[in-house]
Each structure stands twice: as C-alpha cells, then as structure tokens.
C-alpha positions as CSV (number, residue, x, y, z in Angstrom):
1,M,267.1,121.8,96.4
2,G,264.8,118.9,97.2
3,S,264.1,115.8,95.1
4,T,263.0,117.5,91.9
5,I,262.7,114.3,89.8
6,E,259.9,112.9,92.0
7,Q,257.8,116.2,91.8
8,A,255.0,116.1,89.3
9,P,254.7,118.9,86.8
10,T,252.3,121.7,87.2
11,E,250.0,122.0,84.2
12,L,247.3,124.7,83.6
13,T,245.1,125.7,80.8
14,L,243.7,129.2,81.4
15,P,241.5,131.7,79.6
16,A,243.6,134.5,77.9
17,R,242.6,137.2,80.3
18,P,244.8,139.3,82.7
19,E,243.1,137.8,85.8
20,S,244.4,134.3,84.8
21,V,248.0,135.5,85.4
22,S,247.7,135.4,89.2
23,I,246.5,131.8,89.0
24,A,249.5,130.7,87.1
25,R,251.9,132.8,89.2
26,R,250.5,131.3,92.4
27,A,250.8,127.7,91.1
28,V,254.3,128.1,89.9
29,S,255.3,129.9,93.1
30,E,254.0,127.0,95.2
31,L,256.1,124.6,93.0
32,G,259.2,126.8,93.6
33,H,258.7,126.5,97.4
34,E,258.2,122.7,97.1
35,L,261.5,122.5,95.2
36,A,263.2,124.5,98.1
37,F,264.0,127.5,95.9
38,S,265.3,130.5,97.9
39,D,262.7,133.3,98.5
40,R,264.6,135.4,96.0
41,R,264.5,132.7,93.4
42,V,260.8,132.1,94.0
43,G,260.3,135.9,93.5
44,D,262.2,135.7,90.2
45,L,260.1,132.7,89.2
46,R,256.9,134.6,90.0
47,T,258.0,137.6,88.0
48,V,259.0,135.5,84.9
49,V,255.8,133.6,84.9
50,S,253.7,136.8,85.4
51,E,255.5,138.4,82.4
52,A,255.2,135.3,80.1
53,C,251.5,134.8,81.0
54,M,250.6,138.4,80.6
55,N,252.1,138.4,77.1
56,A,249.9,135.4,76.3
57,A,246.8,136.8,78.1
58,V,247.0,140.3,76.6
59,H,248.9,140.2,73.3
60,A,248.4,136.7,71.8
61,Y,244.8,137.0,70.5
62,D,243.1,139.6,68.4
63,A,239.6,138.6,69.8
64,P,238.4,137.3,73.1
65,G,238.1,133.6,73.7
66,G,241.7,132.3,73.5
67,E,243.6,130.2,76.1
68,F,247.1,129.8,77.1
69,E,248.9,126.8,78.7
70,V,251.5,126.8,81.5
71,R,253.7,123.8,82.2
72,A,256.3,123.9,85.0
73,E,258.3,120.7,85.0
74,P,260.9,119.9,87.7
75,N,264.1,118.3,86.5
76,Q,267.6,117.6,87.9
77,D,268.7,121.2,87.2
78,G,265.7,123.0,88.6
79,V,262.5,123.7,86.6
80,A,261.5,124.1,83.0
81,I,258.6,126.3,82.3
82,T,256.7,126.6,79.0
83,V,253.9,129.1,78.3
84,T,252.1,128.4,75.1
85,D,249.3,130.1,73.2
86,R,247.6,129.6,69.9
87,G,247.3,133.3,69.0
88,S,248.7,135.4,66.2
89,G,252.3,135.0,67.1
90,I,255.0,137.5,68.0
91,R,254.7,140.5,65.7
92,P,257.6,142.8,64.6
93,R,259.1,144.9,67.4
94,P,257.0,147.9,68.3
95,A,258.4,151.4,68.3
96,L,260.7,152.0,71.2
97,G,258.4,154.6,72.8
98,S,255.5,152.1,72.6
99,P,254.1,150.9,76.0
100,S,254.6,147.3,74.7
101,A,258.3,147.6,73.8
102,R,258.9,144.0,74.8
103,L,260.4,145.0,78.2
104,G,258.7,141.9,79.7
105,L,260.8,139.6,77.4
106,L,264.0,141.4,78.4
107,L,263.0,140.9,82.1
108,I,262.3,137.2,81.5
109,A,265.7,136.8,79.9
110,A,267.5,138.7,82.7
111,L,265.9,136.6,85.6
112,S,266.0,133.1,84.1
113,D,268.9,130.9,83.1
114,S,267.7,130.6,79.5
115,V,264.7,131.5,77.4
116,E,263.6,130.4,73.9
117,I,260.8,132.0,72.0
118,S,259.4,130.0,69.1
119,S,256.4,130.1,66.7
120,R,254.1,127.1,66.8
121,H,253.0,125.2,63.7
122,G,249.5,126.3,63.1
123,G,249.9,129.6,65.0
124,G,250.8,130.8,68.4
125,T,253.9,131.3,70.4
126,Q,255.8,129.2,73.0
127,L,258.2,130.5,75.6
128,S,260.5,127.9,77.0
129,I,262.2,129.1,80.2
130,R,264.7,127.4,82.4
131,F,265.5,128.0,86.1
132,S,268.2,126.3,88.2
C-alpha cells in the first residue's frame, strides 16, 4: 500500500437519493486505487460504500430533502469510512421475508474489517467501516 498518511480524506455531502450512491462509490473507489488497494479490495470497497450509501439514501428519511455524508480517511492501516445521515435512525429488524431484511448490513460486515452502527444525538445513523 502507498503512503496513506499523506493522502487527504475524501468528504462528500450528497442528497439522499439513489442516484447519489454512484457518486460516492466512484469517489471512494478512486481513493482505493490511489492507496494501491488490489482490484479485489477496491471492488469490496465499492460494494460496501454502495450498500452503506443506499441505506442512507433510501431508508434514512421519511420525506424527500435529506442528505447523507461520506468520509473516507486514509490511515496507517488502510481507510476508515463513515456514512452519516440525520434521518429517523435504524428501525427494528423487518420481517425475514421483507425485501429490506438488512442484507446490506450483513454484506458490509462480511467485506470489511470492522463495522459499527450508532445512533446520532439529535437523530440519524452513522456507519463506521474500516478497511485494511
């Protein structure tokens, strides 16, 4: 991996709409390439960011007009990614047959080194994801 400490973080604030996901995915993918991640690891990074951002874009707000933030910060171990919204927070788990059975969160956990999900004071959710 290249010199991760010198690389500036990628920071985006995007409208909470599905079309915003590709913007975040592209920006974090470029950062992964700059950090000399393998093609496979960049693919994992793209998938994780897509899932995290799609959760914020589609599920965070009850009405149009919200935003979500993406921050990808290089560090000595790789990259730390946070996806934050100010929506209604994570709701109780849906029925298993439901199309939104939180499979995206399971995929994020499987492809990353660690993931933390937390509620934000004042509303919203923050996903903190680490890649090495």
